[in-house]
N, C-alpha and C positions, 0 to 999 in steps of 0.2 A: 667052914666059912659061914658067916652071918651076913645078911644082905639088908641094906637100908636104902630109903629114898628120901629126898627132900622135895617139898612142894612149895609153890608160890602162893600168893594171896588168892589167886583164881582157882586153886586146887590142881594145877597142872604140875606134873613131875618135872623138876628141873635137873636133878642129878640122881644117879644111883651110885651106891658105894658098897664095897665088900671088905670085911675085916676078919681076921683070924682070931682076934681077942674076944673075950666074953663080956666086955664092958658095954653099957648102954651108950649110944651115940646121941649126944645132945642135939635137939632140933631135927632129928631124923625119925622116920617111921620104919619099923621092921617090915620086910617083905620077903617073899619066897625067892628061891633061886630062879624059878621060872619067870617071875615078874622081872627080876634083874636081867635075865637073858633076853626077854622080850623087848625091854627098853633098849638094850644095846643093839639088838637086831633092827630096831626101828630107826636108828640113826642113819643119816645119809652117809654115803661113802666119803672118805676124806678127799680133798682136792688133789689132783695130780701134783707130784713134786716138780719143782723147777729143775730143768736140766743142770747137771753139775758143770761148772765152768772149768775149762782147761786153761788155767792161769799161765802155765809155762808157754803154751802156744800163743796166748794173747800177748804176752811180753815179747816173744820172738817177733810177732807181727808188728808191734809198736816199734821195736828196735829197727826192723827192716825199713819201716816208713821213715824213721828219723835218719837212717843212713842215706835213703834216697834223696832227702832234702838237705843233706849235708850237716846235720846237727851232730851226728856221731861219726 
């Protein structure tokens, strides 16, 4: 693998990339695997996932309410 980073106008790293090909990556600067890993490790953890909705149960609850009011 070869590792690359992209920097903004202030010189801050905005992204890191890894490729298995040997081509130069336009607009990117070659970095070491350690620099790549350090950047990834510095990222905040992803936000927790939203709970998965149980649509079948939601539909059953809606049907029950509609039956209660005489729509179904």
